[in-house]
Jmol script that loads the backbone (N, CA, C; Angstrom):
load data "model"
ATOM      1  N   MET A   1     161.124 106.869 134.701  1.00  0.00           N
ATOM      2  CA  MET A   1     161.174 107.706 135.890  1.00  0.00           C
ATOM      3  C   MET A   1     160.404 107.019 137.007  1.00  0.00           C
ATOM      4  N   LYS A   2     161.040 106.868 138.140  1.00  0.00           N
ATOM      5  CA  LYS A   2     160.443 106.195 139.288  1.00  0.00           C
ATOM      6  C   LYS A   2     159.746 107.212 140.195  1.00  0.00           C
ATOM      7  N   ILE A   3     158.542 106.864 140.656  1.00  0.00           N
ATOM      8  CA  ILE A   3     157.784 107.746 141.541  1.00  0.00           C
ATOM      9  C   ILE A   3     158.211 107.491 142.987  1.00  0.00           C
ATOM     10  N   ASP A   4     158.516 108.550 143.694  1.00  0.00           N
ATOM     11  CA  ASP A   4     158.908 108.461 145.103  1.00  0.00           C
ATOM     12  C   ASP A   4     157.641 108.507 145.966  1.00  0.00           C
ATOM     13  N   TRP A   5     157.049 107.323 146.196  1.00  0.00           N
ATOM     14  CA  TRP A   5     155.765 107.247 146.901  1.00  0.00           C
ATOM     15  C   TRP A   5     155.875 107.713 148.341  1.00  0.00           C
ATOM     16  N   GLN A   6     156.980 107.451 149.008  1.00  0.00           N
ATOM     17  CA  GLN A   6     157.135 107.904 150.393  1.00  0.00           C
ATOM     18  C   GLN A   6     157.039 109.419 150.471  1.00  0.00           C
ATOM     19  N   ARG A   7     157.696 110.077 149.572  1.00  0.00           N
ATOM     20  CA  ARG A   7     157.680 111.547 149.562  1.00  0.00           C
ATOM     21  C   ARG A   7     156.287 112.067 149.238  1.00  0.00           C
ATOM     22  N   LYS A   8     155.628 111.436 148.287  1.00  0.00           N
ATOM     23  CA  LYS A   8     154.291 111.882 147.902  1.00  0.00           C
ATOM     24  C   LYS A   8     153.289 111.671 149.032  1.00  0.00           C
ATOM     25  N   LEU A   9     153.333 110.513 149.691  1.00  0.00           N
ATOM     26  CA  LEU A   9     152.361 110.207 150.743  1.00  0.00           C
ATOM     27  C   LEU A   9     152.571 111.026 152.006  1.00  0.00           C
ATOM     28  N   THR A  10     153.735 111.603 152.174  1.00  0.00           N
ATOM     29  CA  THR A  10     153.980 112.434 153.355  1.00  0.00           C
ATOM     30  C   THR A  10     153.853 113.925 153.033  1.00  0.00           C
ATOM     31  N   SER A  11     153.424 114.240 151.827  1.00  0.00           N
ATOM     32  CA  SER A  11     153.264 115.633 151.424  1.00  0.00           C
ATOM     33  C   SER A  11     152.013 116.236 152.053  1.00  0.00           C
ATOM     34  N   ARG A  12     152.188 117.309 152.798  1.00  0.00           N
ATOM     35  CA  ARG A  12     151.034 118.003 153.386  1.00  0.00           C
ATOM     36  C   ARG A  12     150.139 118.586 152.310  1.00  0.00           C
ATOM     37  N   LYS A  13     150.737 119.044 151.225  1.00  0.00           N
ATOM     38  CA  LYS A  13     149.945 119.610 150.126  1.00  0.00           C
ATOM     39  C   LYS A  13     148.998 118.561 149.548  1.00  0.00           C
ATOM     40  N   LEU A  14     149.468 117.337 149.397  1.00  0.00           N
ATOM     41  CA  LEU A  14     148.621 116.264 148.886  1.00  0.00           C
ATOM     42  C   LEU A  14     147.425 116.050 149.801  1.00  0.00           C
ATOM     43  N   TRP A  15     147.663 115.956 151.102  1.00  0.00           N
ATOM     44  CA  TRP A  15     146.580 115.646 152.032  1.00  0.00           C
ATOM     45  C   TRP A  15     145.601 116.802 152.182  1.00  0.00           C
ATOM     46  N   VAL A  16     146.082 118.032 152.083  1.00  0.00           N
ATOM     47  CA  VAL A  16     145.159 119.177 152.106  1.00  0.00           C
ATOM     48  C   VAL A  16     144.290 119.144 150.850  1.00  0.00           C
ATOM     49  N   ALA A  17     144.889 118.803 149.721  1.00  0.00           N
ATOM     50  CA  ALA A  17     144.119 118.706 148.480  1.00  0.00           C
ATOM     51  C   ALA A  17     143.081 117.585 148.568  1.00  0.00           C
ATOM     52  N   VAL A  18     143.453 116.441 149.119  1.00  0.00           N
ATOM     53  CA  VAL A  18     142.517 115.323 149.269  1.00  0.00           C
ATOM     54  C   VAL A  18     141.372 115.714 150.195  1.00  0.00           C
ATOM     55  N   ALA A  19     141.699 116.354 151.314  1.00  0.00           N
ATOM     56  CA  ALA A  19     140.660 116.775 152.266  1.00  0.00           C
ATOM     57  C   ALA A  19     139.721 117.798 151.631  1.00  0.00           C
ATOM     58  N   GLY A  20     140.274 118.742 150.893  1.00  0.00           N
ATOM     59  CA  GLY A  20     139.450 119.744 150.219  1.00  0.00           C
ATOM     60  C   GLY A  20     138.551 119.122 149.171  1.00  0.00           C
ATOM     61  N   PHE A  21     139.071 118.171 148.426  1.00  0.00           N
ATOM     62  CA  PHE A  21     138.287 117.475 147.408  1.00  0.00           C
ATOM     63  C   PHE A  21     137.156 116.692 148.051  1.00  0.00           C
ATOM     64  N   ALA A  22     137.465 115.970 149.130  1.00  0.00           N
ATOM     65  CA  ALA A  22     136.437 115.193 149.827  1.00  0.00           C
ATOM     66  C   ALA A  22     135.352 116.104 150.392  1.00  0.00           C
ATOM     67  N   ALA A  23     135.756 117.212 150.984  1.00  0.00           N
ATOM     68  CA  ALA A  23     134.779 118.152 151.544  1.00  0.00           C
ATOM     69  C   ALA A  23     133.885 118.717 150.445  1.00  0.00           C
ATOM     70  N   GLY A  24     134.479 119.047 149.320  1.00  0.00           N
ATOM     71  CA  GLY A  24     133.703 119.551 148.199  1.00  0.00           C
ATOM     72  C   GLY A  24     132.687 118.544 147.697  1.00  0.00           C
ATOM     73  N   LEU A  25     133.103 117.293 147.587  1.00  0.00           N
ATOM     74  CA  LEU A  25     132.178 116.251 147.144  1.00  0.00           C
ATOM     75  C   LEU A  25     131.031 116.053 148.127  1.00  0.00           C
ATOM     76  N   ILE A  26     131.333 116.108 149.402  1.00  0.00           N
ATOM     77  CA  ILE A  26     130.287 115.938 150.415  1.00  0.00           C
ATOM     78  C   ILE A  26     129.235 117.023 150.283  1.00  0.00           C
ATOM     79  N   VAL A  27     129.670 118.255 150.144  1.00  0.00           N
ATOM     80  CA  VAL A  27     128.732 119.379 150.026  1.00  0.00           C
ATOM     81  C   VAL A  27     127.951 119.284 148.716  1.00  0.00           C
ATOM     82  N   ILE A  28     128.628 118.952 147.620  1.00  0.00           N
ATOM     83  CA  ILE A  28     127.960 118.842 146.317  1.00  0.00           C
ATOM     84  C   ILE A  28     126.840 117.798 146.362  1.00  0.00           C
ATOM     85  N   PHE A  29     127.082 116.695 147.042  1.00  0.00           N
ATOM     86  CA  PHE A  29     126.097 115.620 147.079  1.00  0.00           C
ATOM     87  C   PHE A  29     125.129 115.733 148.245  1.00  0.00           C
ATOM     88  N   GLY A  30     125.019 116.922 148.818  1.00  0.00           N
ATOM     89  CA  GLY A  30     123.972 117.183 149.796  1.00  0.00           C
ATOM     90  C   GLY A  30     124.354 117.015 151.250  1.00  0.00           C
ATOM     91  N   GLY A  31     125.592 116.762 151.534  1.00  0.00           N
ATOM     92  CA  GLY A  31     126.029 116.662 152.926  1.00  0.00           C
ATOM     93  C   GLY A  31     126.127 118.039 153.558  1.00  0.00           C
ATOM     94  N   SER A  32     126.118 118.068 154.862  1.00  0.00           N
ATOM     95  CA  SER A  32     126.204 119.345 155.567  1.00  0.00           C
ATOM     96  C   SER A  32     127.657 119.822 155.641  1.00  0.00           C
ATOM     97  N   ASN A  33     127.812 121.107 155.901  1.00  0.00           N
ATOM     98  CA  ASN A  33     129.159 121.657 156.087  1.00  0.00           C
ATOM     99  C   ASN A  33     129.846 121.029 157.287  1.00  0.00           C
ATOM    100  N   GLU A  34     129.082 120.731 158.335  1.00  0.00           N
ATOM    101  CA  GLU A  34     129.658 120.114 159.532  1.00  0.00           C
ATOM    102  C   GLU A  34     130.233 118.735 159.210  1.00  0.00           C
ATOM    103  N   THR A  35     129.507 117.961 158.396  1.00  0.00           N
ATOM    104  CA  THR A  35     130.006 116.644 157.996  1.00  0.00           C
ATOM    105  C   THR A  35     131.280 116.787 157.171  1.00  0.00           C
ATOM    106  N   ALA A  36     131.287 117.738 156.252  1.00  0.00           N
ATOM    107  CA  ALA A  36     132.467 117.971 155.416  1.00  0.00           C
ATOM    108  C   ALA A  36     133.670 118.360 156.277  1.00  0.00           C
ATOM    109  N   GLU A  37     133.447 119.220 157.273  1.00  0.00           N
ATOM    110  CA  GLU A  37     134.536 119.634 158.157  1.00  0.00           C
ATOM    111  C   GLU A  37     135.051 118.461 158.987  1.00  0.00           C
ATOM    112  N   THR A  38     134.134 117.634 159.463  1.00  0.00           N
ATOM    113  CA  THR A  38     134.531 116.483 160.268  1.00  0.00           C
ATOM    114  C   THR A  38     135.367 115.501 159.458  1.00  0.00           C
ATOM    115  N   ILE A  39     134.927 115.205 158.249  1.00  0.00           N
ATOM    116  CA  ILE A  39     135.667 114.262 157.411  1.00  0.00           C
ATOM    117  C   ILE A  39     137.004 114.850 156.979  1.00  0.00           C
ATOM    118  N   SER A  40     137.032 116.126 156.650  1.00  0.00           N
ATOM    119  CA  SER A  40     138.307 116.775 156.294  1.00  0.00           C
ATOM    120  C   SER A  40     139.283 116.720 157.462  1.00  0.00           C
ATOM    121  N   GLY A  41     138.778 116.976 158.653  1.00  0.00           N
ATOM    122  CA  GLY A  41     139.624 116.898 159.844  1.00  0.00           C
ATOM    123  C   GLY A  41     140.169 115.502 160.061  1.00  0.00           C
ATOM    124  N   ALA A  42     139.328 114.496 159.825  1.00  0.00           N
ATOM    125  CA  ALA A  42     139.775 113.107 159.983  1.00  0.00           C
ATOM    126  C   ALA A  42     140.857 112.764 158.962  1.00  0.00           C
ATOM    127  N   ILE A  43     140.688 113.227 157.733  1.00  0.00           N
ATOM    128  CA  ILE A  43     141.699 112.976 156.697  1.00  0.00           C
ATOM    129  C   ILE A  43     143.023 113.625 157.087  1.00  0.00           C
ATOM    130  N   LEU A  44     142.983 114.868 157.535  1.00  0.00           N
ATOM    131  CA  LEU A  44     144.220 115.567 157.900  1.00  0.00           C
ATOM    132  C   LEU A  44     144.871 114.962 159.138  1.00  0.00           C
ATOM    133  N   SER A  45     144.057 114.481 160.077  1.00  0.00           N
ATOM    134  CA  SER A  45     144.614 113.797 161.258  1.00  0.00           C
ATOM    135  C   SER A  45     145.310 112.507 160.838  1.00  0.00           C
ATOM    136  N   GLY A  46     144.682 111.770 159.948  1.00  0.00           N
ATOM    137  CA  GLY A  46     145.302 110.547 159.435  1.00  0.00           C
ATOM    138  C   GLY A  46     146.596 110.836 158.701  1.00  0.00           C
ATOM    139  N   ALA A  47     146.614 111.926 157.950  1.00  0.00           N
ATOM    140  CA  ALA A  47     147.829 112.308 157.230  1.00  0.00           C
ATOM    141  C   ALA A  47     148.963 112.627 158.196  1.00  0.00           C
ATOM    142  N   SER A  48     148.632 113.237 159.324  1.00  0.00           N
ATOM    143  CA  SER A  48     149.658 113.526 160.340  1.00  0.00           C
ATOM    144  C   SER A  48     150.279 112.244 160.859  1.00  0.00           C
ATOM    145  N   VAL A  49     149.446 111.259 161.097  1.00  0.00           N
ATOM    146  CA  VAL A  49     149.948 109.963 161.586  1.00  0.00           C
ATOM    147  C   VAL A  49     150.830 109.300 160.524  1.00  0.00           C
ATOM    148  N   ILE A  50     150.371 109.319 159.280  1.00  0.00           N
ATOM    149  CA  ILE A  50     151.161 108.722 158.198  1.00  0.00           C
ATOM    150  C   ILE A  50     152.509 109.427 158.067  1.00  0.00           C
ATOM    151  N   GLY A  51     152.499 110.751 158.111  1.00  0.00           N
ATOM    152  CA  GLY A  51     153.751 111.508 158.025  1.00  0.00           C
ATOM    153  C   GLY A  51     154.699 111.180 159.164  1.00  0.00           C
ATOM    154  N   TYR A  52     154.153 111.059 160.371  1.00  0.00           N
ATOM    155  CA  TYR A  52     154.986 110.723 161.531  1.00  0.00           C
ATOM    156  C   TYR A  52     155.602 109.337 161.378  1.00  0.00           C
ATOM    157  N   ILE A  53     154.789 108.376 160.971  1.00  0.00           N
ATOM    158  CA  ILE A  53     155.279 107.001 160.820  1.00  0.00           C
ATOM    159  C   ILE A  53     156.380 106.937 159.772  1.00  0.00           C
ATOM    160  N   PHE A  54     156.149 107.556 158.610  1.00  0.00           N
ATOM    161  CA  PHE A  54     157.182 107.547 157.575  1.00  0.00           C
ATOM    162  C   PHE A  54     158.429 108.285 158.034  1.00  0.00           C
ATOM    163  N   GLY A  55     158.256 109.420 158.683  1.00  0.00           N
ATOM    164  CA  GLY A  55     159.406 110.190 159.167  1.00  0.00           C
ATOM    165  C   GLY A  55     160.235 109.414 160.167  1.00  0.00           C
ATOM    166  N   GLU A  56     159.581 108.772 161.113  1.00  0.00           N
ATOM    167  CA  GLU A  56     160.304 107.965 162.097  1.00  0.00           C
ATOM    168  C   GLU A  56     160.983 106.770 161.447  1.00  0.00           C
ATOM    169  N   GLY A  57     160.304 106.171 160.484  1.00  0.00           N
ATOM    170  CA  GLY A  57     160.897 105.037 159.776  1.00  0.00           C
ATOM    171  C   GLY A  57     162.147 105.436 159.024  1.00  0.00           C
ATOM    172  N   LEU A  58     162.093 106.576 158.356  1.00  0.00           N
ATOM    173  CA  LEU A  58     163.266 107.053 157.627  1.00  0.00           C
ATOM    174  C   LEU A  58     164.410 107.401 158.573  1.00  0.00           C
ATOM    175  N   THR A  59     164.074 107.994 159.718  1.00  0.00           N
ATOM    176  CA  THR A  59     165.093 108.328 160.715  1.00  0.00           C
ATOM    177  C   THR A  59     165.738 107.057 161.269  1.00  0.00           C
ATOM    178  N   ASP A  60     164.922 106.063 161.597  1.00  0.00           N
ATOM    179  CA  ASP A  60     165.446 104.793 162.108  1.00  0.00           C
ATOM    180  C   ASP A  60     166.314 104.091 161.069  1.00  0.00           C
ATOM    181  N   ALA A  61     165.863 104.124 159.806  1.00  0.00           N
ATOM    182  CA  ALA A  61     166.643 103.482 158.743  1.00  0.00           C
ATOM    183  C   ALA A  61     167.993 104.171 158.569  1.00  0.00           C
ATOM    184  N   ALA A  62     168.012 105.492 158.633  1.00  0.00           N
ATOM    185  CA  ALA A  62     169.268 106.232 158.500  1.00  0.00           C
ATOM    186  C   ALA A  62     170.194 105.931 159.676  1.00  0.00           C
ATOM    187  N   SER A  63     169.635 105.806 160.878  1.00  0.00           N
ATOM    188  CA  SER A  63     170.449 105.491 162.057  1.00  0.00           C
ATOM    189  C   SER A  63     171.061 104.101 161.935  1.00  0.00           C
ATOM    190  N   MET A  64     170.281 103.154 161.459  1.00  0.00           N
ATOM    191  CA  MET A  64     170.790 101.786 161.306  1.00  0.00           C
ATOM    192  C   MET A  64     171.860 101.734 160.224  1.00  0.00           C
ATOM    193  N   LYS A  65     171.668 102.503 159.152  1.00  0.00           N
ATOM    194  CA  LYS A  65     172.639 102.534 158.065  1.00  0.00           C
ATOM    195  C   LYS A  65     173.971 103.092 158.552  1.00  0.00           C
ATOM    196  N   ASN A  66     173.902 104.069 159.454  1.00  0.00           N
ATOM    197  CA  ASN A  66     175.117 104.687 159.990  1.00  0.00           C
ATOM    198  C   ASN A  66     175.703 103.911 161.160  1.00  0.00           C
ATOM    199  N   GLY A  67     175.026 102.839 161.576  1.00  0.00           N
ATOM    200  CA  GLY A  67     175.536 102.033 162.673  1.00  0.00           C
ATOM    201  C   GLY A  67     175.238 102.585 164.044  1.00  0.00           C
ATOM    202  N   ASP A  68     174.353 103.581 164.116  1.00  0.00           N
ATOM    203  CA  ASP A  68     173.984 104.163 165.402  1.00  0.00           C
ATOM    204  C   ASP A  68     172.993 103.266 166.112  1.00  0.00           C
ATOM    205  N   ALA A  69     173.009 103.318 167.433  1.00  0.00           N
ATOM    206  CA  ALA A  69     172.034 102.588 168.228  1.00  0.00           C
ATOM    207  C   ALA A  69     170.678 103.272 168.085  1.00  0.00           C
ATOM    208  N   ALA A  70     169.621 102.478 168.141  1.00  0.00           N
ATOM    209  CA  ALA A  70     168.270 103.039 168.045  1.00  0.00           C
ATOM    210  C   ALA A  70     168.000 103.901 169.255  1.00  0.00           C
ATOM    211  N   ASN A  71     167.384 105.063 169.025  1.00  0.00           N
ATOM    212  CA  ASN A  71     167.076 105.978 170.106  1.00  0.00           C
ATOM    213  C   ASN A  71     165.587 106.252 170.072  1.00  0.00           C
ATOM    214  N   ASP A  72     164.829 105.629 170.974  1.00  0.00           N
ATOM    215  CA  ASP A  72     163.373 105.781 171.033  1.00  0.00           C
ATOM    216  C   ASP A  72     162.993 106.882 171.984  1.00  0.00           C
ATOM    217  N   THR A  73     163.093 108.123 171.522  1.00  0.00           N
ATOM    218  CA  THR A  73     162.687 109.249 172.367  1.00  0.00           C
ATOM    219  C   THR A  73     161.518 109.952 171.779  1.00  0.00           C
TER     220      THR A  73
END
end "model"
wireframe off; spacefill off
backbone 0.3
color backbone group
């Protein structure tokens, strides 16, 4: 069985889980709640960028496969 890494890396559920885990570890090891919130926010912001990049890449690949001209809007 092959793992679909593109689908997994663009999953919002995955990134929320990663952010929650990181925040929990920060608090457990003595970090402040503010630090945990800041790092969680950074993780989720990064996930948004990753999702956008993969989504645009898949859209561009589908357009090229269908012979459509690239549309950068």
